[in-house]
C-alpha positions as CSV (number, residue, x, y, z in Angstrom):
1,M,-30.4,61.3,-105.8
2,A,-34.2,61.6,-105.6
3,H,-34.6,60.5,-109.2
4,L,-32.8,57.2,-108.3
5,V,-35.3,56.6,-105.4
6,V,-38.2,57.2,-107.8
7,R,-36.6,54.9,-110.3
8,V,-36.3,52.1,-107.7
9,I,-39.9,52.5,-106.6
10,E,-41.2,52.5,-110.2
11,R,-39.2,49.4,-111.0
12,C,-40.5,47.6,-107.9
13,E,-44.1,48.6,-108.9
14,N,-43.4,47.2,-112.4
15,A,-42.0,44.0,-110.9
16,N,-45.2,43.5,-108.8
17,E,-47.0,43.0,-112.2
18,S,-44.2,41.2,-114.2
19,A,-42.3,39.3,-111.4
20,H,-39.1,40.5,-113.0
21,L,-37.3,43.0,-110.8
22,D,-34.8,45.2,-112.7
23,L,-32.8,47.4,-110.4
24,S,-29.8,47.7,-112.7
25,S,-27.8,50.9,-112.8
26,C,-29.6,52.5,-109.8
27,E,-26.3,53.3,-108.0
28,L,-27.3,51.0,-105.1
29,M,-24.7,50.4,-102.4
30,Q,-27.1,47.9,-100.8
31,I,-30.6,46.6,-101.4
32,P,-32.8,49.0,-99.6
33,D,-35.3,47.6,-97.0
34,A,-38.0,49.4,-98.9
35,V,-37.4,47.1,-101.8
36,Y,-38.1,44.1,-99.6
37,H,-41.2,45.8,-98.3
38,L,-42.5,46.8,-101.7
39,M,-41.9,43.3,-103.1
40,R,-43.3,41.4,-100.0
41,N,-46.3,40.0,-101.9
42,T,-44.5,39.2,-105.1
43,E,-42.9,35.9,-106.1
44,L,-40.0,37.2,-108.2
45,V,-38.8,35.1,-111.1
46,T,-35.8,37.2,-112.1
47,C,-33.8,39.9,-110.4
48,N,-31.3,42.2,-112.2
49,L,-29.0,44.1,-109.8
50,S,-26.2,44.7,-112.4
51,G,-24.3,47.9,-112.8
52,N,-24.6,49.1,-109.2
53,V,-22.0,49.5,-106.4
54,L,-23.1,46.6,-104.2
55,K,-20.3,45.4,-101.9
56,S,-22.4,42.7,-100.3
57,V,-25.9,41.2,-100.5
58,S,-27.7,40.7,-97.3
59,P,-28.7,37.2,-96.1
60,K,-32.3,38.6,-96.1
61,F,-32.2,38.6,-99.9
62,S,-32.5,34.8,-100.2
63,Q,-35.2,34.7,-97.6
64,K,-37.3,37.4,-99.3
65,F,-36.7,36.3,-102.9
66,S,-36.5,32.5,-102.5
67,T,-38.4,31.8,-105.8
68,I,-36.0,33.6,-108.3
69,T,-34.6,31.5,-111.1
70,D,-32.3,34.1,-112.7
71,L,-30.1,36.5,-110.7
72,N,-27.8,39.1,-112.3
73,L,-25.2,40.6,-109.9
74,S,-22.7,41.6,-112.6
75,H,-20.8,44.8,-112.6
76,N,-20.8,45.5,-108.9
77,K,-18.1,45.4,-106.2
78,L,-19.0,42.1,-104.7
79,S,-16.3,39.8,-103.2
80,R,-18.5,37.3,-101.4
81,L,-22.0,35.9,-101.3
82,P,-24.0,35.1,-98.2
83,E,-24.1,31.4,-97.2
84,E,-27.9,31.8,-97.1
85,F,-27.9,31.8,-100.9
86,A,-27.8,28.0,-100.7
87,S,-31.5,28.2,-100.0
88,L,-32.2,29.7,-103.5
89,S,-33.4,26.3,-104.6
90,A,-35.0,27.5,-107.9
91,L,-32.0,29.5,-109.1
92,T,-30.9,28.2,-112.4
93,K,-28.8,31.2,-113.7
94,L,-26.4,33.2,-111.7
95,N,-24.2,36.0,-113.1
96,I,-21.5,37.3,-110.9
97,S,-19.2,38.6,-113.6
98,N,-17.2,41.8,-113.4
99,N,-17.0,42.0,-109.6
100,S,-14.2,41.7,-107.1
101,F,-14.3,38.0,-106.3
102,I,-10.9,36.5,-105.4
103,V,-12.4,33.2,-104.4
104,L,-15.3,31.5,-106.2
105,P,-17.8,31.3,-103.4
106,Q,-18.5,27.8,-102.1
107,V,-22.2,28.6,-101.9
108,V,-22.6,28.6,-105.7
109,F,-21.9,24.9,-105.6
110,K,-24.8,24.3,-103.2
111,L,-27.4,25.8,-105.5
112,Q,-29.4,22.6,-106.4
113,S,-30.9,23.9,-109.6
114,L,-28.0,26.0,-110.9
115,A,-27.4,25.4,-114.6
116,S,-25.3,28.4,-115.6
117,L,-22.7,30.3,-113.6
118,D,-21.1,33.4,-115.2
119,A,-18.1,34.5,-113.1
120,Q,-16.0,36.1,-115.9
121,N,-13.7,39.1,-115.3
122,N,-13.1,38.8,-111.6
123,A,-9.8,38.2,-109.7
124,I,-10.6,34.5,-108.9
125,L,-7.5,32.5,-108.0
126,E,-9.2,29.7,-106.0
127,I,-12.4,27.8,-105.4
128,D,-13.6,27.9,-101.8
129,T,-14.4,24.2,-101.7
130,D,-13.1,20.6,-102.0
131,E,-16.7,19.4,-101.9
132,A,-18.5,18.1,-104.9
133,I,-21.0,20.3,-106.7
134,T,-24.6,19.5,-105.6
135,S,-26.3,20.8,-108.7
136,D,-26.9,18.0,-111.2
137,N,-28.1,20.6,-113.7
138,L,-24.9,22.6,-113.9
139,A,-24.2,22.9,-117.6
140,L,-21.9,25.9,-117.8
141,V,-19.3,27.5,-115.5
142,D,-17.7,30.5,-117.2
143,L,-14.5,31.6,-115.5
144,R,-12.8,33.4,-118.4
145,N,-10.5,36.3,-117.6
146,N,-9.7,35.2,-114.1
147,P,-6.1,34.5,-112.8
148,L,-7.0,30.9,-111.8
149,S,-4.2,29.1,-110.0
150,R,-2.9,25.7,-111.3
151,N,-4.4,24.1,-108.2
152,C,-7.8,25.7,-109.0
153,R,-7.7,24.5,-112.6
154,R,-6.9,21.0,-111.5
155,K,-9.7,21.0,-108.9
156,L,-12.2,22.2,-111.5
157,Q,-11.2,19.5,-114.0
158,N,-11.5,16.8,-111.3
159,F,-15.1,17.7,-110.5
160,K,-17.3,14.8,-111.6
161,T,-20.1,17.0,-113.0
162,P,-20.3,17.0,-116.8
163,F,-20.5,20.8,-117.2
164,L,-18.8,22.9,-119.8
165,L,-16.0,24.9,-118.2
166,E,-14.9,28.1,-119.9
167,I,-11.5,29.3,-118.8
168,S,-8.9,31.4,-120.4
169,K,-5.8,29.6,-121.8
170,D,-3.4,28.4,-119.1
171,V,-0.9,31.1,-118.5
172,D,2.4,30.2,-116.9
173,D,2.8,31.3,-113.3
174,D,5.1,34.3,-113.0
175,W,7.5,32.6,-110.7
C-alpha cells in the first residue's frame, strides 16, 4: 500500500512540472485530498485516472482542475459524474469508457468545448437529457458496445449537432 502512496506523490510532483497528471493504475477508490493539495499551484492540462477503482469523482475535482483539456476516467467503476463537471469549460476530450454507466450523464452535453466523448463498453441504455448539446465542437461520440435502447438511438440521431456517432449495430430488443 505504501508504494502506491509514494507513486501518487511522485506522479503529482512530476505533474507540477509537466501539467500532465497521470494517476492511472494507482488502485485509487477516490481522489485523495493530498492530490488536490499537492496540485494546488498547478494548472493541469491533462489528467489520467484510468485503471483505478473510482466509484465517484468529487465535485471538488472540477473546481480544483478547472483548466484541464483532456480527462481519462476509463476502466473504473463510475456510474455517474458530478453536475459540477459542467464548469470544465476547457475540456475537449473525455474518456469514460469501460465503467458502470447505465445512463449517459447529462453533464457531458453541457461541456462547452467537448470535441470527443468515448463512452464505449458501459451498460448505457439511455441518455439523461432531452436538451440539445451545448458544445458546438463535438466531433465524436463513441457509444460502441452499449445496450442502447431504440429510444436512445432515436434521440441521438435527432440531435442537431453534426458529430460522428459510433454505435454498435442495432440489435433487436429481446422482447
